[in-house]
C-alpha positions as CSV (number, residue, x, y, z in Angstrom):
1,M,-254.0,-121.3,-107.4
2,S,-255.3,-120.8,-103.9
3,E,-255.3,-117.8,-101.7
4,A,-252.7,-119.3,-99.7
5,T,-250.3,-119.5,-102.7
6,K,-250.9,-116.1,-104.2
7,V,-247.7,-113.9,-104.2
8,D,-248.4,-110.0,-104.4
9,P,-247.3,-109.4,-108.2
10,K,-245.2,-106.4,-106.6
11,F,-242.9,-109.1,-105.4
12,R,-242.7,-110.8,-108.5
13,I,-239.9,-110.0,-111.6
14,A,-241.6,-108.6,-114.7
15,K,-241.2,-111.1,-117.4
16,G,-238.7,-109.6,-120.1
17,T,-237.1,-107.1,-117.3
18,L,-233.0,-106.6,-116.9
19,W,-233.6,-108.9,-113.8
20,D,-235.8,-111.5,-115.5
21,N,-232.9,-111.9,-117.9
22,A,-230.3,-111.9,-115.5
23,W,-229.5,-115.3,-115.3
24,K,-229.2,-115.4,-119.1
25,Y,-226.5,-112.7,-119.1
26,A,-224.6,-114.7,-116.1
27,A,-224.6,-117.9,-118.3
28,M,-223.2,-116.5,-121.2
29,L,-220.4,-114.6,-119.4
30,G,-219.9,-118.0,-117.7
31,G,-219.8,-119.8,-120.7
32,L,-217.2,-117.6,-122.1
33,G,-215.0,-117.6,-118.8
34,L,-214.9,-121.3,-119.0
35,V,-213.9,-121.2,-122.6
36,I,-211.0,-118.7,-122.0
37,T,-210.0,-120.7,-118.7
38,G,-210.0,-124.1,-120.8
39,I,-207.5,-122.5,-123.2
40,G,-205.7,-121.1,-120.5
41,F,-205.3,-124.9,-119.1
42,T,-203.6,-125.7,-122.5
43,Q,-200.9,-122.9,-122.2
44,D,-200.0,-122.8,-118.8
45,A,-201.8,-125.3,-116.3
46,H,-199.6,-124.1,-112.8
47,R,-200.6,-120.5,-113.4
48,V,-204.3,-121.2,-114.4
49,A,-204.6,-124.0,-111.6
50,F,-204.0,-121.0,-108.8
51,S,-206.4,-118.4,-110.5
52,W,-208.9,-121.2,-110.7
53,L,-208.3,-121.9,-106.6
54,F,-208.6,-117.9,-106.1
55,A,-211.9,-117.2,-108.2
56,F,-213.3,-120.7,-106.5
57,T,-212.3,-119.7,-103.3
58,V,-214.0,-116.1,-103.6
59,F,-217.3,-117.6,-104.8
60,L,-217.3,-120.4,-102.0
61,T,-217.0,-117.9,-99.6
62,V,-220.3,-115.9,-100.8
63,A,-222.3,-119.3,-101.0
64,L,-220.9,-120.1,-97.2
65,G,-221.3,-116.5,-96.0
66,A,-224.8,-116.8,-97.5
67,L,-225.3,-120.0,-95.6
68,F,-224.1,-118.8,-92.3
69,F,-226.6,-116.0,-92.5
70,V,-229.5,-118.3,-92.9
71,V,-228.5,-120.6,-90.2
72,L,-227.5,-117.6,-87.8
73,Q,-231.1,-116.1,-88.2
74,H,-233.0,-119.5,-87.5
75,L,-230.3,-119.9,-84.5
76,T,-231.3,-116.5,-83.0
77,V,-235.0,-116.7,-84.1
78,A,-234.8,-113.5,-85.5
79,S,-237.9,-111.9,-87.3
80,W,-236.7,-108.7,-88.9
81,S,-234.5,-110.6,-91.4
82,V,-237.6,-112.3,-92.9
83,T,-237.4,-110.1,-96.1
84,V,-233.7,-110.1,-96.6
85,R,-233.1,-113.5,-95.7
86,R,-234.6,-115.0,-99.3
87,I,-231.5,-113.4,-100.9
88,A,-229.3,-115.2,-99.0
89,E,-230.9,-118.6,-99.5
90,F,-230.7,-117.9,-103.3
91,F,-226.8,-117.4,-103.0
92,S,-226.3,-120.1,-100.6
93,V,-227.7,-123.0,-102.9
94,G,-225.0,-121.9,-105.5
95,V,-222.6,-124.2,-103.6
96,V,-224.1,-127.1,-105.5
97,A,-222.8,-125.6,-108.8
98,L,-219.7,-125.1,-106.9
99,A,-219.4,-128.7,-106.2
100,F,-219.1,-129.4,-110.0
101,L,-216.4,-126.2,-110.2
102,F,-214.2,-127.8,-107.8
103,A,-213.2,-130.6,-110.4
104,P,-210.4,-128.5,-112.1
105,I,-209.0,-128.5,-108.5
106,V,-209.1,-132.1,-108.1
107,I,-207.7,-132.8,-111.6
108,Y,-204.8,-130.3,-111.2
109,R,-204.4,-131.0,-107.5
110,T,-200.8,-131.9,-107.9
111,E,-199.9,-128.3,-109.4
112,L,-201.3,-126.7,-106.7
113,Y,-200.4,-129.1,-103.6
114,G,-197.4,-130.7,-105.4
115,E,-195.3,-130.1,-102.3
116,W,-196.9,-132.5,-100.1
117,M,-198.7,-134.7,-102.8
118,N,-195.6,-135.9,-104.5
119,H,-194.0,-136.1,-100.9
120,G,-192.3,-139.6,-100.5
121,T,-193.2,-140.3,-104.2
122,E,-189.3,-140.4,-105.7
123,H,-185.8,-140.6,-104.5
124,G,-186.5,-142.6,-101.3
125,G,-189.1,-139.8,-99.8
126,H,-188.3,-136.7,-101.4
127,A,-189.7,-135.8,-104.9
128,E,-187.7,-133.6,-107.1
129,G,-190.9,-131.8,-108.0
130,D,-191.6,-130.5,-104.3
131,S,-191.1,-126.6,-104.0
132,V,-188.6,-126.8,-101.1
133,L,-187.2,-130.3,-101.2
134,G,-186.7,-130.4,-104.8
135,A,-184.9,-127.1,-105.0
136,S,-182.3,-128.6,-102.5
137,V,-181.8,-131.9,-104.4
138,A,-181.5,-129.9,-107.7
139,H,-178.8,-127.5,-106.0
140,A,-176.9,-130.7,-104.5
141,Q,-177.2,-132.4,-107.8
142,G,-175.6,-129.3,-109.9
143,E,-172.8,-128.8,-106.7
144,H,-171.9,-132.3,-106.4
145,G,-172.4,-133.7,-109.8
146,E,-169.4,-131.8,-111.1
147,A,-167.2,-132.6,-108.1
148,D,-168.0,-136.2,-108.3
149,H,-167.9,-137.0,-112.3
150,G,-166.0,-133.9,-113.8
151,A,-166.1,-132.6,-116.9
152,P,-164.8,-134.9,-119.8
153,N,-161.9,-132.7,-121.3
154,Q,-160.2,-131.9,-118.3
155,G,-157.3,-134.1,-116.7
156,A,-158.5,-138.0,-115.7
157,G,-155.9,-137.9,-112.6
158,D,-157.5,-135.0,-110.8
159,H,-161.0,-136.0,-111.3
160,A,-160.5,-139.7,-110.9
161,A,-159.3,-138.9,-107.2
162,E,-162.3,-136.8,-106.6
163,A,-164.4,-139.3,-108.0
164,H,-162.9,-142.0,-105.9
165,G,-162.1,-140.4,-102.8
166,A,-158.2,-140.2,-102.9
167,P,-156.3,-139.4,-100.3
168,G,-156.2,-135.6,-99.5
169,H,-159.3,-135.0,-99.6
170,D,-160.8,-135.9,-96.0
171,G,-159.5,-139.2,-96.4
172,A,-162.3,-141.4,-97.2
173,G,-164.8,-138.3,-97.4
174,H,-165.3,-139.1,-101.4
175,E,-165.8,-142.7,-100.9
176,G,-169.3,-142.2,-99.6
177,S,-170.0,-140.3,-103.0
178,A,-168.6,-143.2,-105.0
179,E,-170.7,-145.6,-102.8
180,A,-173.9,-143.7,-103.4
181,H,-173.4,-143.5,-107.1
182,G,-172.4,-147.0,-107.4
183,A,-169.5,-148.5,-109.4
184,D,-171.4,-147.6,-112.8
185,G,-172.3,-143.8,-111.7
186,H,-176.1,-144.7,-111.0
187,G,-176.3,-145.8,-107.1
188,D,-178.9,-144.6,-104.6
189,A,-179.6,-141.1,-105.5
190,A,-181.7,-140.5,-102.6
191,E,-178.9,-141.1,-99.9
192,A,-176.6,-138.8,-101.9
193,H,-179.3,-136.4,-101.5
194,G,-180.0,-137.0,-97.8
195,E,-176.4,-136.0,-97.0
196,H,-176.2,-132.8,-98.8
197,M,-179.4,-131.3,-97.6
198,T,-179.4,-128.6,-94.8
199,P,-180.8,-129.1,-91.3
200,E,-183.9,-126.8,-92.7
201,H,-184.6,-129.4,-95.7
202,R,-184.7,-132.3,-93.7
203,L,-186.8,-130.8,-91.1
204,H,-189.3,-129.7,-93.8
205,G,-188.9,-133.7,-95.0
206,E,-189.5,-134.7,-91.3
207,L,-192.5,-132.4,-91.0
208,L,-194.2,-133.2,-94.3
209,D,-193.9,-137.2,-93.1
210,H,-195.4,-136.1,-89.7
211,K,-198.6,-134.6,-91.7
212,A,-198.6,-137.5,-94.2
213,P,-201.5,-139.2,-92.1
214,Y,-203.7,-136.0,-92.7
215,L,-202.3,-134.5,-95.8
216,N,-202.7,-137.5,-98.7
217,V,-204.8,-137.4,-101.7
218,P,-207.2,-140.2,-100.1
219,A,-207.9,-138.3,-97.1
220,W,-207.9,-134.8,-99.0
221,M,-210.3,-136.3,-101.8
222,A,-212.7,-137.7,-99.1
223,R,-213.1,-134.9,-96.6
224,A,-213.6,-132.5,-99.7
225,A,-216.9,-134.9,-100.6
226,I,-217.9,-134.6,-96.5
227,Y,-217.7,-130.6,-97.1
228,F,-219.6,-130.3,-100.2
229,L,-222.2,-133.2,-98.6
230,V,-222.5,-131.0,-95.7
231,W,-222.8,-127.5,-97.3
232,I,-225.3,-129.0,-100.1
233,V,-227.5,-130.7,-97.4
234,L,-227.8,-127.3,-95.1
235,A,-228.3,-125.2,-97.9
236,M,-231.0,-127.5,-99.9
237,F,-232.7,-127.9,-96.6
238,Y,-233.2,-124.4,-95.3
239,F,-234.0,-123.1,-98.9
240,R,-236.8,-125.8,-99.7
241,A,-238.0,-125.3,-95.8
242,S,-238.6,-121.6,-96.5
243,T,-239.9,-122.2,-99.8
244,R,-242.5,-124.6,-98.8
245,Q,-243.2,-122.6,-96.1
246,D,-244.4,-119.7,-98.6
247,R,-247.4,-122.0,-100.2
248,S,-248.4,-123.6,-96.8
249,R,-247.9,-120.8,-94.8
250,D,-247.2,-123.6,-91.9
251,T,-245.4,-122.3,-89.0
252,A,-244.0,-125.6,-88.4
253,E,-241.6,-125.1,-91.1
254,T,-239.9,-122.3,-89.2
255,V,-239.8,-124.7,-86.0
256,K,-238.2,-127.2,-87.8
257,M,-235.6,-124.9,-89.3
258,Q,-234.8,-123.4,-85.9
259,S,-234.3,-126.7,-84.0
260,W,-231.9,-128.1,-86.7
261,A,-229.9,-124.5,-86.5
262,P,-227.5,-125.6,-83.5
263,M,-226.6,-128.6,-85.1
264,A,-226.2,-126.9,-88.5
265,T,-224.0,-124.5,-86.8
266,F,-221.4,-126.8,-85.5
267,A,-221.3,-128.8,-88.9
268,F,-221.0,-125.7,-90.7
269,G,-217.9,-124.0,-88.7
270,F,-216.2,-127.4,-88.9
271,S,-216.6,-127.8,-92.3
272,L,-215.5,-124.6,-93.4
273,T,-212.7,-124.4,-91.2
274,F,-211.1,-127.8,-92.3
275,A,-211.7,-127.0,-95.9
276,A,-209.6,-123.8,-95.2
277,F,-206.7,-126.1,-94.1
278,D,-207.1,-128.6,-96.9
279,W,-207.6,-126.0,-99.7
280,L,-205.6,-123.1,-98.9
281,M,-203.4,-123.3,-95.9
282,S,-202.1,-126.5,-97.4
283,L,-200.3,-124.6,-100.2
284,T,-197.9,-124.0,-97.7
285,P,-197.8,-127.4,-95.8
286,G,-195.1,-126.3,-93.3
287,W,-197.1,-123.3,-92.1
288,Y,-199.4,-123.6,-88.9
289,S,-201.8,-121.4,-88.3
290,T,-204.8,-122.5,-85.9
291,I,-206.8,-119.3,-86.5
292,F,-206.8,-119.2,-90.4
293,G,-210.2,-121.0,-90.7
294,V,-211.5,-118.3,-88.5
295,C,-210.0,-116.0,-90.9
296,V,-211.7,-117.5,-94.0
297,F,-215.0,-117.3,-92.0
298,A,-214.7,-113.5,-91.1
299,G,-214.0,-113.0,-94.7
300,S,-216.9,-114.7,-95.6
301,A,-219.3,-113.3,-93.3
302,V,-218.3,-109.8,-94.3
303,T,-218.8,-110.5,-98.1
304,I,-222.3,-111.7,-97.7
305,H,-223.4,-108.8,-95.5
306,S,-222.0,-106.5,-97.8
307,L,-223.4,-108.3,-100.8
308,L,-226.9,-108.4,-99.0
309,I,-227.0,-104.7,-98.9
310,V,-226.0,-104.1,-102.4
311,M,-228.7,-106.7,-103.5
312,S,-231.3,-105.5,-101.3
313,L,-230.8,-101.6,-102.3
314,A,-230.7,-103.1,-106.0
315,F,-234.3,-105.0,-105.8
316,R,-235.7,-102.0,-103.9
317,N,-234.8,-99.5,-106.6
318,A,-236.5,-101.7,-109.3
319,G,-239.5,-101.5,-107.4
320,L,-239.3,-105.4,-106.5
321,L,-239.6,-105.4,-102.8
322,G,-242.2,-103.1,-102.4
323,E,-241.9,-101.7,-98.4
324,A,-240.7,-105.1,-97.4
325,V,-237.1,-104.1,-97.1
326,N,-237.0,-100.4,-95.6
327,T,-234.3,-98.0,-93.9
328,E,-234.3,-100.3,-90.6
329,H,-233.0,-103.0,-92.2
330,M,-230.4,-101.4,-94.3
331,H,-229.3,-100.2,-90.4
332,D,-229.4,-103.7,-89.2
333,L,-227.0,-105.0,-92.3
334,G,-224.8,-102.5,-91.6
335,K,-224.6,-102.8,-88.2
336,L,-223.6,-106.4,-88.8
337,T,-221.4,-105.9,-91.8
338,F,-219.4,-103.1,-89.5
339,G,-219.4,-105.6,-86.7
340,F,-217.8,-108.7,-89.1
341,I,-215.5,-105.8,-90.6
342,V,-214.1,-105.5,-87.0
343,F,-214.2,-109.4,-86.3
344,W,-212.2,-109.7,-89.7
345,A,-209.9,-107.1,-88.5
346,Y,-209.1,-108.4,-85.3
347,V,-208.4,-111.7,-86.1
348,S,-206.4,-111.2,-89.3
349,F,-204.0,-108.4,-87.1
350,S,-204.2,-111.2,-84.1
351,Q,-202.5,-113.7,-86.9
352,M,-200.2,-111.2,-88.3
353,M,-198.8,-109.8,-84.8
354,L,-197.9,-113.3,-83.7
355,I,-196.1,-114.4,-87.1
356,W,-194.5,-110.9,-86.8
357,Y,-193.5,-111.4,-83.3
358,A,-192.6,-115.0,-83.6
359,G,-190.0,-113.9,-86.5
């Protein structure tokens, strides 16, 4: 090993120590978690799918927050953060593993997003599985099914009149019901369901129709692939360039990373925002929020800065950083954490206030 590629022993993790085996403990814990989760999917896939989405989002915000920190340091040409930036670089490449952990969300996507994924697949455009429309359809079936068909042991005369729209029941009011069910009682159910929907349910259905060009499975899958492609490319580019510079000591690597930072910032911002819309906000497709992606971003920024403080202190206390990370670094990270906490509180309150005021 040449002098240029030698690393001070105090910056290396000693063999056999707790930190050297940390990845093994994490792998065992992750493997156990996967087994338990697999059992859970066989018992209650709906509930476990939402639990998986929540856990996936938590760790995704850690990885994306780390990527943001790395890009931000190059964007601002910061020099103070060089010694703590490597920790963020390690966390950012975790997005590669998260791309594989996204698979259960794809497999159980109808459990999570059935309200809009099932929309338009049954009963003339309104799936019974939809959380809002399905409830309305089921209510309509229960309420009008008894009136139209009656119980088999009751008087035939009364129910014949009800089923076929005899006079005394608003004239031809039930003729539409008879037509809807047909002569054999199995007509166009969608028409009957539409007649009995409330204006709110009709509006919700129209809203899903309006969003269908964006909220549809092929587009949703394609966008997910683009998001992960952007994140993986950015994370691996900065990680490899940084570690390559450790060996070459070539400042050209720094110049290259800084030159790509503006474009990386835009790519990161748009991909995170639309991913938040696709994977979280679409759980309630009738809800609008232009600031939701900003709230997710603010949470990821608070998370990574807090985590950097914890990990830097842990490494320093273990004697792995020497004097490379000092009190000033802790002050700077603390100031950034405080600033993003205020920002997170501001955007979250802004959203809550508008929702409360509109209600």
